C-alpha positions as CSV (number, residue, x, y, z in Angstrom):
1,X,108.4,97.4,170.1
2,X,111.2,98.1,167.6
3,X,112.5,96.7,164.3
4,X,116.1,95.5,163.8
5,X,117.9,95.5,160.4
6,X,121.4,94.4,159.7
7,X,123.8,94.2,156.7
8,X,127.4,93.4,157.1
9,X,128.8,95.5,159.9
10,X,125.8,97.9,159.9
11,X,122.9,97.6,162.3
12,X,119.8,99.8,162.4
13,X,117.0,100.0,165.0
14,X,113.7,101.6,164.1
15,X,111.5,102.6,167.0
16,X,108.1,102.6,165.3
17,X,106.3,103.3,168.6
18,X,108.2,106.6,169.1
19,X,107.7,108.4,165.9
20,X,109.2,105.7,163.6
21,X,112.6,107.2,164.4
22,X,116.0,105.5,163.7
23,X,116.9,105.1,167.3
24,X,120.2,103.5,166.6
25,X,122.7,103.3,163.7
26,X,125.8,101.2,164.5
27,X,128.8,100.7,162.2
28,X,131.1,98.0,163.4
29,X,129.6,98.4,166.9
30,X,130.1,102.2,167.0
31,X,126.9,104.2,167.6
32,X,126.5,107.2,165.2
33,X,123.3,108.7,166.6
34,X,122.7,110.6,169.8
35,X,120.8,108.4,172.1
36,X,117.5,109.2,174.0
37,X,113.8,109.2,173.3
38,X,113.9,112.7,171.6
39,X,116.9,112.0,169.4
40,X,118.1,109.4,167.0
41,X,116.8,110.4,163.5
42,X,113.1,111.2,163.2
43,X,110.9,111.9,160.3
44,X,109.5,115.5,160.0
45,X,106.0,115.4,158.6
46,X,103.6,116.9,157.6
47,X,105.9,119.9,157.9
48,X,109.6,120.6,158.6
49,X,111.1,123.0,161.1
50,X,108.9,125.8,162.4
51,X,105.5,127.2,161.3
52,X,105.3,130.8,162.2
53,X,103.0,131.1,165.3
54,X,101.7,127.7,164.4
55,X,99.5,129.1,161.7
56,X,99.5,128.3,158.0
57,X,97.3,129.3,155.1
58,X,95.6,127.1,152.5
59,X,94.0,129.5,150.2
60,X,91.7,131.7,152.2
61,X,91.6,129.3,155.1
62,X,93.9,129.7,158.1
63,X,94.8,126.6,160.2
64,X,96.2,126.7,163.7
65,X,98.5,124.0,164.8
66,X,99.5,123.3,168.4
67,X,102.4,125.6,169.5
68,X,104.8,123.0,170.8
69,X,107.9,125.2,170.6
70,X,106.6,128.7,171.6
71,X,105.9,130.8,169.7
72,X,106.0,128.3,166.8
73,X,104.9,124.8,165.9
74,X,107.9,122.6,165.3
75,X,108.7,119.5,163.2
76,X,105.2,118.1,162.5
77,X,103.3,115.3,164.2
78,X,105.0,112.2,162.8
79,X,107.8,112.1,165.3
80,X,105.4,111.9,168.3
81,X,103.0,109.2,166.9
82,X,103.2,105.4,166.8
83,X,103.5,104.1,163.3
84,X,102.3,100.7,162.0
85,X,104.6,98.1,160.5
86,X,103.9,97.3,156.9
87,X,106.4,94.5,156.2
88,X,110.0,93.8,156.9
89,X,113.0,91.6,155.8
90,X,116.4,91.4,157.3
91,X,117.5,94.6,155.5
92,X,114.3,96.5,154.7
93,X,111.2,97.6,156.6
94,X,108.1,99.7,155.8
95,X,105.8,101.7,158.1
96,X,102.7,103.8,157.8
97,X,101.1,106.6,159.7
98,X,97.7,108.1,159.1
99,X,97.4,111.9,159.4
100,X,94.7,112.9,161.9
101,X,93.4,115.7,164.1
102,X,94.7,118.3,164.7
103,X,96.1,118.1,161.2
104,X,93.0,119.2,159.1
105,X,93.4,116.8,156.2
106,X,93.1,113.0,155.9
107,X,96.2,111.3,154.4
108,X,98.7,108.6,154.9
109,X,102.5,108.8,155.3
110,X,104.7,105.8,154.4
111,X,108.4,105.4,155.4
112,X,110.7,102.8,154.0
113,X,114.0,102.0,155.6
114,X,116.6,100.1,153.5
115,X,120.0,99.1,154.9
116,X,123.0,98.0,152.9
117,X,126.5,97.2,154.1
118,X,127.7,100.7,153.3
119,X,124.5,102.8,153.1
120,X,121.1,103.6,154.7
121,X,118.3,104.9,152.5
122,X,115.2,106.4,153.9
123,X,112.1,107.1,151.7
124,X,109.0,108.9,152.7
125,X,105.7,109.5,150.8
126,X,102.7,111.6,151.7
127,X,99.4,110.9,150.0
128,X,95.9,112.4,150.4
129,X,92.7,110.5,150.9
130,X,90.6,113.4,149.6
131,X,91.3,117.1,149.0
132,X,94.7,118.5,148.1
133,X,96.7,120.0,151.0
134,X,100.2,121.6,151.5
135,X,102.8,119.5,153.2
136,X,106.5,119.0,153.8
137,X,108.6,116.0,154.7
138,X,112.2,115.4,155.7
139,X,114.4,113.9,158.4
140,X,116.1,115.2,161.5
141,X,119.1,113.1,162.4
142,X,121.2,113.8,165.5
143,X,124.7,112.6,164.7
144,X,127.1,112.3,167.6
145,X,129.7,115.1,167.5
146,X,132.4,112.8,168.8
147,X,132.4,109.0,168.2
148,X,134.9,108.4,171.0
149,X,137.4,107.0,168.6
150,X,140.1,109.5,169.5
151,X,139.9,111.6,166.4
152,X,137.9,114.5,167.9
153,X,134.8,116.3,166.7
154,X,133.1,115.7,163.4
155,X,133.8,118.0,160.5
156,X,131.0,119.2,158.2
157,X,131.6,120.0,154.6
158,X,129.0,121.2,152.0
159,X,128.7,123.8,149.2
160,X,125.2,125.4,149.2
161,X,124.1,127.9,146.6
162,X,122.8,130.2,149.3
163,X,121.8,130.6,152.9
164,X,118.3,131.7,154.0
165,X,118.8,134.8,156.2
166,X,117.5,133.9,159.6
167,X,115.5,136.4,161.6
168,X,115.4,136.9,165.3
169,X,112.4,134.6,165.4
170,X,114.5,131.8,163.9
171,X,112.5,131.9,160.7
172,X,113.8,132.7,157.2
173,X,113.3,136.4,156.4
174,X,112.8,135.7,152.7
175,X,116.3,137.1,151.8
176,X,118.9,134.8,150.3
177,X,122.5,135.6,151.4
178,X,125.9,134.1,150.8
179,X,126.7,131.1,153.0
180,X,128.2,132.2,156.3
181,X,130.5,130.1,158.6
182,X,129.0,128.3,161.5
183,X,127.9,127.6,164.1
184,X,124.5,127.1,162.4
185,X,120.9,126.7,163.0
186,X,120.2,127.6,159.4
187,X,118.5,126.6,156.2
188,X,120.5,126.4,152.9
189,X,119.4,126.2,149.3
190,X,120.9,123.3,147.3
191,X,119.1,123.3,143.9
192,X,121.2,120.4,142.7
193,X,120.4,118.3,145.7
194,X,121.7,117.8,149.3
195,X,125.3,116.7,149.5
196,X,126.8,117.0,152.9
197,X,129.9,115.1,154.2
198,X,130.4,114.4,157.9
199,X,134.0,113.3,158.7
200,X,135.0,111.9,162.1
201,X,138.8,112.1,161.7
202,X,140.5,108.7,161.7
203,X,137.2,106.9,162.1
204,X,134.4,107.4,159.6
205,X,133.2,109.5,156.7
206,X,129.4,109.7,156.1
207,X,127.8,111.4,153.2
208,X,124.2,112.6,153.4
209,X,122.6,113.0,149.9
210,X,119.1,113.7,148.7
211,X,117.4,115.1,145.6
212,X,115.6,117.5,148.0
213,X,116.6,121.1,147.4
214,X,116.8,122.2,151.0
215,X,118.9,121.3,154.0
216,X,119.0,122.6,157.6
217,X,122.3,122.3,159.4
218,X,122.3,122.6,163.2
219,X,125.5,122.4,165.2
220,X,125.0,124.7,168.2
221,X,125.0,121.8,170.8
222,X,128.0,120.2,172.3
223,X,126.7,116.6,172.0
224,X,125.5,116.3,168.4
225,X,125.1,117.9,164.9
226,X,122.1,117.7,162.6
227,X,122.0,117.6,158.8
228,X,118.3,117.7,157.8
229,X,117.3,117.1,154.2
230,X,113.8,118.4,153.6
231,X,111.3,119.2,150.9
232,X,111.1,122.9,151.7
233,X,112.4,125.6,154.0
234,X,111.2,126.3,157.5
235,X,107.7,128.0,157.5
236,X,107.4,126.6,153.9
237,X,103.7,125.8,154.3
238,X,103.3,129.6,154.2
239,X,106.1,130.7,152.0
240,X,106.6,127.9,149.5
241,X,103.7,125.5,149.7
242,X,103.9,122.2,147.9
243,X,100.5,120.6,147.4
244,X,99.8,117.0,147.9
245,X,97.1,116.0,145.3
246,X,95.4,112.7,144.5
247,X,97.6,112.3,141.4
248,X,100.8,113.9,142.8
249,X,101.9,112.6,146.2
250,X,104.9,114.1,148.0
251,X,107.9,111.8,147.8
252,X,111.3,112.4,149.4
253,X,114.3,110.3,150.1
254,X,117.8,110.5,151.6
255,X,120.8,108.2,151.5
256,X,123.6,108.1,154.0
257,X,126.7,106.4,152.6
258,X,129.7,105.7,154.9
259,X,133.3,104.9,154.4
260,X,135.6,103.6,157.1
261,X,138.8,105.6,157.6
262,X,140.8,103.0,159.5
């Protein structure tokens, strides 16, 4: 079962049974997202990227998560779970997902998808049913490298304040370095918010923005590139925990705005 939204020449499909991912984003009939059950654009929750060896600390307590990308735990549980619809119109839909075992804390995640003629806005909230707990949230879109419009590969433009040095284990070492040229599978600090422009020459320009202060850019594959706004860096449950409390839920959002170039 999926949910369809449309506005002007834009069409979005949300596959709530498969991690509430955006399985399709079409502009004037052109698909922007890599297709397949593992791709599209999925929410990362209750953590983003890798947790070192699948273990994170909450005070003196150590929790072990399933190691689904050895030797680490990757991208949270939300992308693998069915979500429940919580209302929809022609251009907006809401979904919920209850955190459950093996995540050690009860809570609820809400995702709202809003489509306009020239933009898609995704909003996610994480709230607790009881005790406070560390969490992260973000999105992992797989944008097609080549839209097949004859203009060639997508160009990525952004101006981060720093790059997190990546260790051999693909985790940040804790050292901030000057941004380096790609290809990337790297996390960048953007204290003024995410602002990344993807340009498919002669076809489309898409700008990914978010108030979140971290973005991972991954462009090491031939089929797609990823621009991932997120609330903290990889392994952030250990290195930069953000507590979800009864009075302070975690809320993140991202907007993708496009402009036709032809």
